[in-house]
C-alpha positions in Angstrom: 140.5 107.8 99.9 137.0 107.2 97.9 134.6 109.8 98.6 131.3 108.9 100.2 127.8 110.3 99.7 124.4 110.2 101.1 121.5 109.7 98.7 118.3 111.3 99.9 114.8 110.9 98.6 112.8 114.1 99.5 110.2 113.7 102.1 107.4 114.9 99.5 108.3 112.0 97.2 106.2 108.8 97.3 107.8 105.5 95.9 105.6 102.6 94.6 107.7 99.4 93.5 106.5 96.2 92.1 108.8 93.5 90.5 109.4 95.1 87.2 108.8 99.1 87.6 109.2 101.8 90.1 107.0 104.9 90.3 108.4 108.1 92.0 105.6 110.8 92.7 106.6 114.3 93.5 103.6 115.5 95.6 104.7 119.0 95.4 105.3 119.3 91.6 102.7 116.5 90.6 105.5 115.0 88.4 106.1 111.4 88.2 109.0 109.4 86.9 108.6 105.6 86.0 111.7 103.5 85.7 112.3 99.7 85.0 113.4 97.7 88.1 116.5 95.9 87.2 119.1 94.0 89.6 121.2 97.0 90.5 118.4 99.5 90.8 116.2 97.2 92.5 119.0 96.5 95.2 119.5 100.3 95.6 115.7 101.0 96.1 115.1 98.1 98.4 117.9 99.8 100.6 116.3 103.1 100.3 113.0 101.8 100.9 114.0 100.0 104.2 112.3 101.1 107.4 115.7 101.6 109.1 117.3 103.7 106.3 114.3 106.5 105.9 114.8 107.2 102.4 118.6 107.9 102.8 121.3 105.6 102.0 125.4 105.9 101.8 126.9 105.5 98.3 130.4 105.4 97.3 132.0 107.1 94.4 132.3 103.9 92.7 128.7 103.2 93.2 127.5 106.4 91.7 129.9 105.9 88.7 127.7 102.8 87.7 125.9 104.0 84.6 122.4 102.7 85.8 122.9 104.5 89.4 124.2 107.6 87.6 121.3 107.9 85.5 118.7 107.5 88.0 120.4 110.0 90.5 120.6 112.3 87.4 116.9 111.8 86.7 115.7 112.2 90.2 117.8 115.2 91.0 116.4 116.9 87.8 112.9 116.3 88.9 113.6 117.7 92.6 112.9 114.3 94.0 116.2 113.5 95.5 119.7 114.9 96.2 123.2 113.7 97.0 125.5 115.1 99.8 129.1 114.5 100.0 129.9 113.2 103.4 132.9 115.2 104.0 130.4 118.2 104.2 127.7 116.4 106.0 129.1 113.4 107.9 125.7 112.9 109.8 123.1 110.9 108.0 120.5 113.5 107.3 
Protein backbone atom coordinates (compact mmCIF):
# COMPACT_ATOMS: atom_id res chain seq x y z
CA UNK A 1 0.00 0.00 0.00
CA UNK A 2 1.35 3.39 -1.01
CA UNK A 3 1.78 5.92 1.78
CA UNK A 4 -0.04 9.24 1.56
CA UNK A 5 0.96 12.52 3.15
CA UNK A 6 -0.35 15.99 3.83
CA UNK A 7 1.86 18.83 2.65
CA UNK A 8 0.98 21.87 4.74
CA UNK A 9 2.32 25.39 4.29
CA UNK A 10 2.52 27.15 7.63
CA UNK A 11 -0.06 29.88 8.26
CA UNK A 12 2.66 32.51 8.71
CA UNK A 13 4.06 31.92 5.23
CA UNK A 14 2.98 34.15 2.36
CA UNK A 15 3.36 33.04 -1.24
CA UNK A 16 3.61 35.22 -4.33
CA UNK A 17 3.56 33.52 -7.70
CA UNK A 18 3.94 34.75 -11.24
CA UNK A 19 4.53 32.91 -14.50
CA UNK A 20 8.17 32.03 -13.89
CA UNK A 21 8.96 32.51 -10.16
CA UNK A 22 7.47 31.67 -6.77
CA UNK A 23 8.41 33.59 -3.63
CA UNK A 24 7.82 32.19 -0.15
CA UNK A 25 8.11 34.61 2.76
CA UNK A 26 8.23 33.48 6.41
CA UNK A 27 6.72 36.35 8.41
CA UNK A 28 8.12 35.04 11.70
CA UNK A 29 11.76 34.75 10.68
CA UNK A 30 11.79 37.30 7.86
CA UNK A 31 13.43 34.71 5.60
CA UNK A 32 12.40 34.14 2.03
CA UNK A 33 12.83 31.53 -0.66
CA UNK A 34 12.51 32.15 -4.38
CA UNK A 35 12.26 29.25 -6.79
CA UNK A 36 11.62 28.78 -10.50
CA UNK A 37 8.10 27.80 -11.44
CA UNK A 38 8.31 24.82 -13.79
CA UNK A 39 5.49 22.49 -14.86
CA UNK A 40 5.44 20.09 -11.93
CA UNK A 41 6.11 22.73 -9.26
CA UNK A 42 3.61 25.09 -10.87
CA UNK A 43 0.90 22.41 -10.71
CA UNK A 44 1.70 21.62 -7.07
CA UNK A 45 1.63 25.30 -6.14
CA UNK A 46 -1.66 25.90 -7.94
CA UNK A 47 -3.15 23.12 -5.84
CA UNK A 48 -1.64 24.45 -2.59
CA UNK A 49 -2.83 27.99 -3.30
CA UNK A 50 -6.34 26.96 -4.28
CA UNK A 51 -8.91 28.47 -1.92
CA UNK A 52 -10.50 25.06 -1.39
CA UNK A 53 -7.23 23.50 -0.21
CA UNK A 54 -6.20 26.16 2.32
CA UNK A 55 -2.43 25.62 1.91
CA UNK A 56 -2.74 21.85 2.47
CA UNK A 57 -2.70 19.10 -0.17
CA UNK A 58 -2.41 15.35 -0.30
CA UNK A 59 0.72 13.85 -1.84
CA UNK A 60 1.52 10.23 -2.53
CA UNK A 61 4.81 8.55 -1.80
CA UNK A 62 5.55 8.49 -5.55
CA UNK A 63 4.88 12.22 -5.90
CA UNK A 64 7.22 12.98 -3.01
CA UNK A 65 9.94 10.92 -4.70
CA UNK A 66 9.88 13.22 -7.74
CA UNK A 67 13.20 15.12 -7.52
CA UNK A 68 11.64 18.57 -8.02
CA UNK A 69 8.95 18.03 -5.40
CA UNK A 70 11.35 16.37 -2.98
CA UNK A 71 13.77 19.27 -3.31
CA UNK A 72 11.03 21.86 -2.76
CA UNK A 73 9.73 20.07 0.34
CA UNK A 74 13.26 19.84 1.73
CA UNK A 75 13.87 23.58 1.16
CA UNK A 76 10.54 24.57 2.74
CA UNK A 77 10.91 22.30 5.76
CA UNK A 78 14.46 23.50 6.45
CA UNK A 79 13.15 27.08 6.55
CA UNK A 80 10.15 26.18 8.76
CA UNK A 81 7.75 27.16 5.99
CA UNK A 82 5.99 23.82 5.53
CA UNK A 83 5.70 20.36 6.96
CA UNK A 84 4.78 16.90 5.82
CA UNK A 85 2.43 14.67 7.82
CA UNK A 86 1.90 10.98 7.16
CA UNK A 87 -1.83 10.32 6.78
CA UNK A 88 -1.58 7.12 8.80
CA UNK A 89 -0.74 9.29 11.82
CA UNK A 90 -2.90 12.24 10.79
CA UNK A 91 -5.91 10.94 8.82
CA UNK A 92 -7.84 14.22 8.95
CA UNK A 93 -6.65 17.08 6.76
CA UNK A 94 -4.86 19.54 9.06
